[in-house]
C-alpha positions as a Markdown table, in Angstrom:
| # | Residue | x | y | z |
|---|---|---|---|---|
| 1 | Unk | 60.7 | -13.0 | -20.4 |
| 2 | Unk | 61.3 | -16.8 | -21.0 |
| 3 | Unk | 58.6 | -19.2 | -21.8 |
| 4 | Unk | 59.4 | -21.3 | -18.8 |
| 5 | Unk | 58.1 | -18.5 | -16.5 |
| 6 | Unk | 54.7 | -18.3 | -18.1 |
| 7 | Unk | 53.2 | -21.4 | -16.3 |
| 8 | Unk | 54.4 | -20.1 | -13.0 |
| 9 | Unk | 52.6 | -16.8 | -13.6 |
| 10 | Unk | 49.4 | -18.6 | -14.6 |
| 11 | Unk | 49.5 | -20.7 | -11.5 |
| 12 | Unk | 50.2 | -17.8 | -9.2 |
| 13 | Unk | 47.1 | -17.1 | -6.9 |
| 14 | Unk | 45.1 | -14.1 | -7.7 |
| 15 | Unk | 45.2 | -11.1 | -5.4 |
| 16 | Unk | 41.7 | -9.7 | -4.9 |
| 17 | Unk | 42.8 | -6.9 | -2.6 |
| 18 | Unk | 42.9 | -4.6 | -5.7 |
| 19 | Unk | 39.1 | -5.0 | -5.9 |
| 20 | Unk | 38.5 | -3.5 | -2.5 |
| 21 | Unk | 37.9 | 0.3 | -2.3 |
| 22 | Unk | 41.1 | 1.8 | -1.0 |
| 23 | Unk | 42.0 | 5.4 | -0.3 |
| 24 | Unk | 39.8 | 8.5 | 0.4 |
| 25 | Unk | 38.8 | 8.8 | -3.3 |
| 26 | Unk | 37.3 | 5.3 | -3.4 |
| 27 | Unk | 35.6 | 5.7 | -0.1 |
| 28 | Unk | 34.1 | 9.0 | -1.1 |
| 29 | Unk | 32.9 | 7.5 | -4.4 |
| 30 | Unk | 31.1 | 4.6 | -2.8 |
| 31 | Unk | 29.7 | 6.8 | -0.1 |
| 32 | Unk | 28.3 | 9.1 | -2.7 |
| 33 | Unk | 26.8 | 6.1 | -4.5 |
| 34 | Unk | 25.2 | 5.0 | -1.2 |
| 35 | Unk | 23.7 | 8.5 | -0.6 |
| 36 | Unk | 22.4 | 8.5 | -4.2 |
| 37 | Unk | 20.7 | 5.2 | -3.8 |
| 38 | Unk | 19.1 | 6.4 | -0.5 |
| 39 | Unk | 17.8 | 9.6 | -2.3 |
| 40 | Unk | 16.5 | 7.4 | -5.2 |
| 41 | Unk | 14.6 | 5.2 | -2.8 |
| 42 | Unk | 13.2 | 8.3 | -1.0 |
| 43 | Unk | 12.1 | 9.8 | -4.4 |
| 44 | Unk | 10.4 | 6.5 | -5.4 |
| 45 | Unk | 8.5 | 6.3 | -2.1 |
| 46 | Unk | 7.7 | 10.0 | -2.2 |
| 47 | Unk | 6.2 | 9.7 | -5.7 |
| 48 | Unk | 4.3 | 6.5 | -5.4 |
| 49 | Unk | 1.4 | 8.0 | -3.5 |
| 50 | Unk | -0.3 | 5.8 | -0.8 |
| 51 | Unk | 1.3 | 2.6 | -2.2 |
| 52 | Unk | 3.9 | 2.3 | 0.6 |
| 53 | Unk | 1.2 | 2.8 | 3.2 |
| 54 | Unk | -1.0 | 0.1 | 1.5 |
| 55 | Unk | 1.9 | -2.3 | 1.5 |
| 56 | Unk | 2.7 | -1.6 | 5.2 |
| 57 | Unk | -0.9 | -2.0 | 6.2 |
| 58 | Unk | -1.3 | -5.2 | 4.2 |
| 59 | Unk | 1.9 | -6.7 | 5.7 |
| 60 | Unk | 0.7 | -6.0 | 9.2 |
| 61 | Unk | -2.7 | -7.4 | 8.6 |
| 62 | Unk | -1.1 | -10.5 | 7.1 |
| 63 | Unk | 1.0 | -10.8 | 10.2 |
| 64 | Unk | -2.1 | -10.4 | 12.4 |
| 65 | Unk | -4.0 | -13.1 | 10.5 |
| 66 | Unk | -1.0 | -15.5 | 10.3 |
| 67 | Unk | -1.6 | -16.8 | 13.9 |
| 68 | Unk | -5.1 | -17.9 | 12.9 |
| 69 | Unk | -3.7 | -19.6 | 9.8 |
| 70 | Unk | -1.1 | -21.4 | 11.9 |
| 71 | Unk | -3.8 | -22.4 | 14.4 |
| 72 | Unk | -5.7 | -24.1 | 11.5 |
| 73 | Unk | -2.5 | -25.7 | 10.3 |
| 74 | Unk | -2.0 | -27.2 | 13.8 |
| 75 | Unk | -5.5 | -28.7 | 13.3 |
| 76 | Unk | -4.3 | -30.6 | 10.1 |
| 77 | Unk | -5.7 | -28.0 | 7.7 |
| 78 | Unk | -3.4 | -27.3 | 4.8 |
| 79 | Unk | -2.0 | -23.8 | 4.7 |
| 80 | Unk | -3.6 | -22.9 | 1.4 |
| 81 | Unk | -7.1 | -24.0 | 2.7 |
| 82 | Unk | -6.4 | -22.2 | 6.0 |
| 83 | Unk | -5.5 | -19.0 | 4.2 |
| 84 | Unk | -8.7 | -19.2 | 2.0 |
| 85 | Unk | -10.9 | -19.8 | 5.1 |
| 86 | Unk | -9.4 | -16.9 | 7.0 |
| 87 | Unk | -9.4 | -14.5 | 4.0 |
| 88 | Unk | -13.0 | -15.3 | 3.2 |
| 89 | Unk | -13.9 | -14.7 | 6.9 |
| 90 | Unk | -12.2 | -11.3 | 6.8 |
| 91 | Unk | -13.8 | -10.4 | 3.5 |
| 92 | Unk | -17.2 | -11.4 | 4.9 |
| 93 | Unk | -16.8 | -9.2 | 8.0 |
| 94 | Unk | -15.7 | -6.3 | 5.8 |
| 95 | Unk | -18.7 | -6.8 | 3.5 |
| 96 | Unk | -21.1 | -7.1 | 6.4 |
| 97 | Unk | -19.7 | -3.9 | 8.0 |
| 98 | Unk | -20.0 | -2.0 | 4.7 |
| 99 | Unk | -23.6 | -3.2 | 4.0 |
| 100 | Unk | -25.0 | -2.8 | 7.5 |
| 101 | Unk | -23.1 | -0.1 | 9.3 |
| 102 | Unk | -21.8 | 2.3 | 6.6 |
| 103 | Unk | -25.3 | 3.4 | 5.3 |
| 104 | Unk | -26.5 | 4.1 | 8.8 |
| 105 | Unk | -23.2 | 5.9 | 9.6 |
| 106 | Unk | -23.4 | 8.0 | 6.5 |
| 107 | Unk | -27.0 | 9.0 | 7.3 |
| 108 | Unk | -26.1 | 9.9 | 10.8 |
| 109 | Unk | -23.1 | 11.8 | 9.6 |
| 110 | Unk | -25.3 | 13.9 | 7.3 |
| 111 | Unk | -27.8 | 14.6 | 10.1 |
| 112 | Unk | -24.9 | 15.5 | 12.4 |
| 113 | Unk | -23.5 | 18.2 | 10.1 |
| 114 | Unk | -27.0 | 19.5 | 9.4 |
| 115 | Unk | -27.8 | 19.9 | 13.1 |
| 116 | Unk | -24.4 | 21.2 | 14.0 |
| 117 | Unk | -25.1 | 24.9 | 13.4 |
| 118 | Unk | -28.3 | 24.8 | 15.5 |
| 119 | Unk | -26.5 | 22.8 | 18.3 |
| 120 | Unk | -23.7 | 25.3 | 18.5 |
| 121 | Unk | -26.1 | 28.2 | 18.5 |
| 122 | Unk | -28.0 | 26.7 | 21.4 |
| 123 | Unk | -24.8 | 26.1 | 23.2 |
| 124 | Unk | -23.8 | 29.7 | 23.0 |
| 125 | Unk | -27.0 | 30.7 | 24.9 |
| 126 | Unk | -26.2 | 28.7 | 28.0 |
| 127 | Unk | -25.0 | 30.5 | 31.2 |
| 128 | Unk | -21.7 | 28.5 | 31.2 |
| 129 | Unk | -20.8 | 29.6 | 27.7 |
| 130 | Unk | -21.7 | 33.2 | 28.5 |
| 131 | Unk | -19.2 | 33.1 | 31.4 |
| 132 | Unk | -16.5 | 31.7 | 29.2 |
| 133 | Unk | -17.3 | 34.3 | 26.5 |
| 134 | Unk | -17.1 | 37.1 | 29.0 |
| 135 | Unk | -13.6 | 35.9 | 30.0 |
| 136 | Unk | -12.0 | 35.1 | 26.6 |
| 137 | Unk | -14.5 | 36.4 | 24.0 |
| 138 | Unk | -15.2 | 33.5 | 21.6 |
| 139 | Unk | -18.8 | 34.2 | 20.6 |
| 140 | Unk | -18.0 | 36.3 | 17.5 |
| 141 | Unk | -15.7 | 33.7 | 16.1 |
| 142 | Unk | -18.2 | 30.9 | 16.7 |
| 143 | Unk | -21.0 | 33.0 | 15.1 |
| 144 | Unk | -18.9 | 33.6 | 12.0 |
| 145 | Unk | -18.1 | 29.9 | 11.8 |
| 146 | Unk | -21.8 | 29.0 | 12.2 |
| 147 | Unk | -22.9 | 31.4 | 9.5 |
| 148 | Unk | -20.3 | 30.2 | 7.1 |
| 149 | Unk | -21.2 | 26.6 | 7.8 |
| 150 | Unk | -24.9 | 27.3 | 7.2 |
| 151 | Unk | -24.1 | 29.2 | 4.0 |
| 152 | Unk | -22.0 | 26.4 | 2.7 |
| 153 | Unk | -24.6 | 23.9 | 3.5 |
| 154 | Unk | -27.3 | 25.7 | 1.5 |
| 155 | Unk | -25.0 | 26.8 | -1.4 |
| 156 | Unk | -25.6 | 24.6 | -4.5 |
| 157 | Unk | -22.1 | 25.0 | -5.7 |
| 158 | Unk | -20.7 | 24.0 | -2.4 |
| 159 | Unk | -23.0 | 21.0 | -2.2 |
| 160 | Unk | -21.9 | 19.9 | -5.7 |
| 161 | Unk | -18.2 | 20.4 | -4.8 |
| 162 | Unk | -18.6 | 18.4 | -1.6 |
| 163 | Unk | -20.5 | 15.7 | -3.3 |
| 164 | Unk | -17.7 | 15.4 | -5.9 |
| 165 | Unk | -15.0 | 15.4 | -3.2 |
| 166 | Unk | -17.0 | 12.8 | -1.2 |
| 167 | Unk | -17.4 | 10.6 | -4.3 |
| 168 | Unk | -13.7 | 10.8 | -5.0 |
| 169 | Unk | -12.9 | 9.9 | -1.4 |
| 170 | Unk | -15.3 | 6.9 | -1.5 |
| 171 | Unk | -13.8 | 5.7 | -4.8 |
| 172 | Unk | -10.2 | 6.1 | -3.5 |
| 173 | Unk | -11.1 | 4.4 | -0.2 |
| 174 | Unk | -12.7 | 1.4 | -2.0 |
| 175 | Unk | -9.8 | 1.1 | -4.4 |
| 176 | Unk | -7.3 | 1.3 | -1.5 |
| 177 | Unk | -9.3 | -1.3 | 0.5 |
| 178 | Unk | -9.3 | -3.6 | -2.6 |
| 179 | Unk | -5.5 | -3.2 | -3.0 |
| 180 | Unk | -4.9 | -3.9 | 0.7 |
| 181 | Unk | -7.0 | -7.0 | 0.6 |
| 182 | Unk | -5.2 | -8.3 | -2.5 |
| 183 | Unk | -1.8 | -7.6 | -1.0 |
| 184 | Unk | -2.9 | -9.2 | 2.3 |
| 185 | Unk | -3.9 | -12.4 | 0.5 |
| 186 | Unk | -0.6 | -12.4 | -1.4 |
| 187 | Unk | 1.5 | -11.8 | 1.8 |
| 188 | Unk | -0.5 | -14.4 | 3.8 |
| 189 | Unk | 0.1 | -17.1 | 1.1 |
| 190 | Unk | 3.7 | -16.2 | 0.5 |
| 191 | Unk | 4.8 | -15.4 | 4.1 |
| 192 | Unk | 6.8 | -18.7 | 4.6 |
| 193 | Unk | 8.4 | -18.3 | 1.2 |
| 194 | Unk | 9.3 | -14.7 | 1.9 |
| 195 | Unk | 10.9 | -15.7 | 5.2 |
| 196 | Unk | 12.9 | -18.5 | 3.5 |
| 197 | Unk | 14.1 | -16.1 | 0.8 |
| 198 | Unk | 15.2 | -13.6 | 3.5 |
| 199 | Unk | 17.0 | -16.3 | 5.4 |
| 200 | Unk | 18.9 | -17.4 | 2.3 |
| 201 | Unk | 20.4 | -13.9 | 2.1 |
| 202 | Unk | 22.0 | -14.3 | 5.5 |
| 203 | Unk | 25.4 | -16.0 | 5.9 |
| 204 | Unk | 24.9 | -19.7 | 6.9 |
| 205 | Unk | 26.8 | -19.2 | 10.1 |
| 206 | Unk | 24.2 | -16.7 | 11.3 |
| 207 | Unk | 21.1 | -18.1 | 9.6 |
| 208 | Unk | 19.8 | -20.1 | 12.5 |
| 209 | Unk | 20.0 | -17.2 | 14.9 |
| 210 | Unk | 18.5 | -14.7 | 12.4 |
| 211 | Unk | 15.6 | -17.1 | 11.7 |
| 212 | Unk | 14.9 | -17.5 | 15.4 |
| 213 | Unk | 14.8 | -13.8 | 16.0 |
| 214 | Unk | 12.7 | -13.2 | 12.9 |
| 215 | Unk | 10.2 | -15.8 | 14.0 |
| 216 | Unk | 10.0 | -14.4 | 17.5 |
| 217 | Unk | 9.4 | -10.9 | 16.1 |
| 218 | Unk | 6.8 | -11.9 | 13.5 |
| 219 | Unk | 4.9 | -14.0 | 15.9 |
| 220 | Unk | 4.8 | -11.3 | 18.6 |
| 221 | Unk | 3.8 | -8.6 | 16.0 |
| 222 | Unk | 1.1 | -10.9 | 14.6 |
| 223 | Unk | -0.3 | -11.6 | 18.1 |
| 224 | Unk | -0.2 | -7.8 | 18.8 |
| 225 | Unk | -2.2 | -6.9 | 15.7 |
| 226 | Unk | -4.8 | -9.6 | 16.3 |
| 227 | Unk | -5.0 | -8.8 | 20.0 |
| 228 | Unk | -5.3 | -5.1 | 19.5 |
| 229 | Unk | -8.0 | -5.5 | 16.9 |
| 230 | Unk | -10.0 | -7.7 | 19.4 |
| 231 | Unk | -9.6 | -5.2 | 22.2 |
| 232 | Unk | -10.7 | -2.4 | 20.0 |
| 233 | Unk | -13.8 | -4.4 | 18.8 |
| 234 | Unk | -14.8 | -5.0 | 22.5 |
| 235 | Unk | -14.2 | -1.4 | 23.4 |
| 236 | Unk | -16.3 | 0.0 | 20.6 |
| 237 | Unk | -19.1 | -2.6 | 21.2 |
| 238 | Unk | -19.3 | -1.6 | 24.9 |
| 239 | Unk | -19.3 | 2.1 | 24.0 |
| 240 | Unk | -22.2 | 1.5 | 21.5 |
| 241 | Unk | -24.3 | -0.3 | 24.1 |
| 242 | Unk | -23.8 | 2.6 | 26.6 |
| 243 | Unk | -24.5 | 5.2 | 23.9 |
| 244 | Unk | -27.7 | 3.5 | 23.0 |
| 245 | Unk | -28.8 | 3.2 | 26.7 |
| 246 | Unk | -28.1 | 6.8 | 27.7 |
| 247 | Unk | -29.2 | 8.3 | 24.5 |
| 248 | Unk | -26.0 | 9.8 | 23.0 |
| 249 | Unk | -26.8 | 11.4 | 19.6 |
| 250 | Unk | -25.7 | 9.5 | 16.4 |
| 251 | Unk | -24.6 | 6.3 | 18.2 |
| 252 | Unk | -23.6 | 4.4 | 15.1 |
| 253 | Unk | -21.5 | 7.2 | 13.8 |
| 254 | Unk | -19.5 | 7.5 | 17.0 |
| 255 | Unk | -19.3 | 3.7 | 17.3 |
| 256 | Unk | -17.1 | 3.9 | 14.1 |
| 257 | Unk | -15.2 | 6.8 | 15.7 |
| 258 | Unk | -14.6 | 4.9 | 18.9 |
| 259 | Unk | -13.6 | 1.7 | 16.9 |
| 260 | Unk | -11.0 | 3.7 | 14.9 |
| 261 | Unk | -9.6 | 5.4 | 18.0 |
| 262 | Unk | -9.6 | 2.3 | 20.1 |
| 263 | Unk | -7.2 | 0.6 | 17.6 |
| 264 | Unk | -4.6 | 3.3 | 18.5 |
| 265 | Unk | -3.1 | 2.1 | 21.8 |
| 266 | Unk | -2.9 | 4.2 | 25.0 |
| 267 | Unk | -4.0 | 7.5 | 23.6 |
| 268 | Unk | -6.9 | 6.4 | 21.4 |
| 269 | Unk | -9.5 | 5.4 | 24.1 |
| 270 | Unk | -9.0 | 8.6 | 26.2 |
| 271 | Unk | -9.6 | 10.7 | 23.1 |
| 272 | Unk | -12.7 | 8.6 | 22.3 |
| 273 | Unk | -13.9 | 9.3 | 25.9 |
| 274 | Unk | -13.5 | 13.1 | 25.4 |
| 275 | Unk | -15.1 | 13.2 | 22.0 |
| 276 | Unk | -18.2 | 11.2 | 22.8 |
| 277 | Unk | -18.6 | 12.9 | 26.1 |
| 278 | Unk | -18.6 | 16.3 | 24.4 |
| 279 | Unk | -21.2 | 15.1 | 21.9 |
| 280 | Unk | -23.3 | 13.7 | 24.7 |
| 281 | Unk | -23.1 | 17.0 | 26.5 |
| 282 | Unk | -25.3 | 18.5 | 23.8 |
| 283 | Unk | -28.1 | 16.4 | 25.3 |
| 284 | Unk | -27.4 | 17.5 | 28.8 |
| 285 | Unk | -25.0 | 16.8 | 31.7 |
| 286 | Unk | -26.9 | 13.6 | 32.6 |
| 287 | Unk | -26.2 | 12.1 | 29.2 |
| 288 | Unk | -22.6 | 13.0 | 29.3 |
| 289 | Unk | -22.0 | 11.7 | 32.8 |
| 290 | Unk | -24.1 | 8.6 | 32.0 |
| 291 | Unk | -21.7 | 7.7 | 29.2 |
| 292 | Unk | -18.4 | 8.9 | 30.8 |
| 293 | Unk | -18.6 | 7.0 | 34.1 |
| 294 | Unk | -19.3 | 3.5 | 32.6 |
| 295 | Unk | -16.8 | 4.0 | 29.8 |
| 296 | Unk | -14.1 | 5.1 | 32.3 |
| 297 | Unk | -14.8 | 2.0 | 34.4 |
| 298 | Unk | -14.6 | -0.2 | 31.3 |
| 299 | Unk | -11.2 | 1.4 | 30.4 |
| 300 | Unk | -9.9 | 0.3 | 33.8 |
| 301 | Unk | -11.3 | -3.2 | 33.4 |
| 302 | Unk | -9.8 | -3.3 | 29.9 |
| 303 | Unk | -6.4 | -2.1 | 31.1 |
| 304 | Unk | -6.1 | -4.6 | 34.0 |
| 305 | Unk | -8.1 | -7.6 | 33.0 |
| 306 | Unk | -9.1 | -7.8 | 29.3 |
| 307 | Unk | -6.0 | -6.5 | 27.6 |
| 308 | Unk | -3.4 | -8.5 | 29.6 |
| 309 | Unk | -5.3 | -11.7 | 28.9 |
| 310 | Unk | -5.7 | -11.1 | 25.2 |
| 311 | Unk | -2.2 | -9.6 | 24.7 |
| 312 | Unk | -0.3 | -12.1 | 26.8 |
| 313 | Unk | 1.5 | -13.5 | 23.8 |
| 314 | Unk | 2.0 | -10.2 | 22.1 |
| 315 | Unk | 4.7 | -7.6 | 22.4 |
| 316 | Unk | 5.6 | -6.0 | 25.7 |
| 317 | Unk | 6.7 | -2.3 | 25.6 |
| 318 | Unk | 7.2 | 0.0 | 28.6 |
| 319 | Unk | 4.6 | 2.7 | 29.0 |
| 320 | Unk | 6.8 | 5.7 | 28.3 |
| 321 | Unk | 8.4 | 4.0 | 25.2 |
| 322 | Unk | 4.9 | 3.1 | 23.9 |
| 323 | Unk | 3.6 | 6.7 | 24.3 |
| 324 | Unk | 6.7 | 8.2 | 22.6 |
| 325 | Unk | 6.5 | 5.6 | 19.8 |
| 326 | Unk | 2.8 | 6.3 | 19.2 |
| 327 | Unk | 3.3 | 10.1 | 19.1 |
| 328 | Unk | 6.3 | 9.8 | 16.8 |
| 329 | Unk | 4.6 | 7.2 | 14.5 |
| 330 | Unk | 1.5 | 9.4 | 14.3 |
| 331 | Unk | 3.5 | 12.4 | 13.4 |
| 332 | Unk | 5.3 | 10.7 | 10.6 |
| 333 | Unk | 2.6 | 8.4 | 9.0 |
| 334 | Unk | -0.6 | 9.5 | 10.7 |
| 335 | Unk | -3.0 | 6.9 | 11.9 |
| 336 | Unk | -1.1 | 4.0 | 10.3 |
| 337 | Unk | 2.1 | 5.2 | 11.9 |
| 338 | Unk | 0.4 | 5.2 | 15.3 |
| 339 | Unk | -0.8 | 1.7 | 14.7 |
| 340 | Unk | 2.5 | 0.2 | 13.8 |
| 341 | Unk | 4.6 | 2.2 | 16.2 |
| 342 | Unk | 4.3 | -0.2 | 19.2 |
| 343 | Unk | 5.1 | -3.4 | 17.3 |
| 344 | Unk | 8.0 | -1.6 | 15.6 |
| 345 | Unk | 9.3 | -0.4 | 18.9 |
| 346 | Unk | 8.9 | -3.9 | 20.4 |
| 347 | Unk | 10.9 | -5.4 | 17.5 |
| 348 | Unk | 13.7 | -2.9 | 18.1 |
| 349 | Unk | 13.7 | -3.6 | 21.8 |
| 350 | Unk | 13.8 | -7.3 | 21.2 |
| 351 | Unk | 16.8 | -6.9 | 18.9 |
| 352 | Unk | 18.5 | -4.8 | 21.5 |
| 353 | Unk | 17.8 | -7.3 | 24.2 |
| 354 | Unk | 18.8 | -10.4 | 22.3 |
| 355 | Unk | 21.7 | -9.1 | 20.1 |
| 356 | Unk | 23.2 | -5.8 | 21.2 |
| 357 | Unk | 23.1 | -6.2 | 25.0 |
| 358 | Unk | 24.6 | -9.8 | 25.0 |
| 359 | Unk | 27.4 | -8.5 | 22.6 |
| 360 | Unk | 28.2 | -5.7 | 25.0 |
| 361 | Unk | 28.2 | -8.0 | 27.9 |
| 362 | Unk | 30.8 | -10.2 | 26.2 |
| 363 | Unk | 33.2 | -7.3 | 25.8 |
């Protein structure tokens, strides 16, 4: 090889095609690496306990509070000050709820379980139950359950074990609440930075379109979270007023139950109606009907007047898709999955409507 040919070889452009995976062996290798990374991520999420759920909950809470922060920003309030105002307001509401409602709820929960054996025993003596028992024979099973419950309630070992379990649950709940609040504050402060970082990973030719879609999705999800929380608060407040008027037992306990169920869209309020009506039935048919009829009327008003006005800027999902999404989300992640199912389904539908369908129409 002559020396005159060396500069020509140096100046020859590099061929990068050799760096690309070619052939079945290379494709199989990179496919195996991808599967291994997916299994590694699954292992990490499976062994980190409730941390992924805390992160998801904090992110959705931050998206729900972001519209309030942006409202304050539009009123010339700096974002940092707006985040502080909103976070202090949320922390104050949580502290007020814990200090005022939780002690009453715990007291009524204790009274509820103490009176449950006697209530069930009285219910078994009614003519209606006797007819049901003669048809399907459930009295023996209920009697065994009542005796076991009464024995456990008076067993010192069982009391100590339940006290320890309750203490652990309270500590874990407080720790989880603290983690979620801290993560919510972090996400709320860093949300614009996180979005900018995400946009920088997208090719510049698609960055504008991706940013528009992301902003639409995050705004609609935030409006949904905030709107659904408002609807649930109104629902639970109305239920509490009716329970106090008609004399439903343990109203503050079931106020919390209704509030938790009302957050779950579509299926939550009907379940709350059934649960509270059954509890009210222990006081008589008049109490049960006195609660059920006004609450059913309110659910209709909520469905056709209150919810559309509050959720007008939120996501819009067809009824069948919403029901399927809630059931699937609840099966996978429990209550949290049911809560995030509809905004997740709405985000997928928005992407299909804005990206996939136009692309198919151009073909």
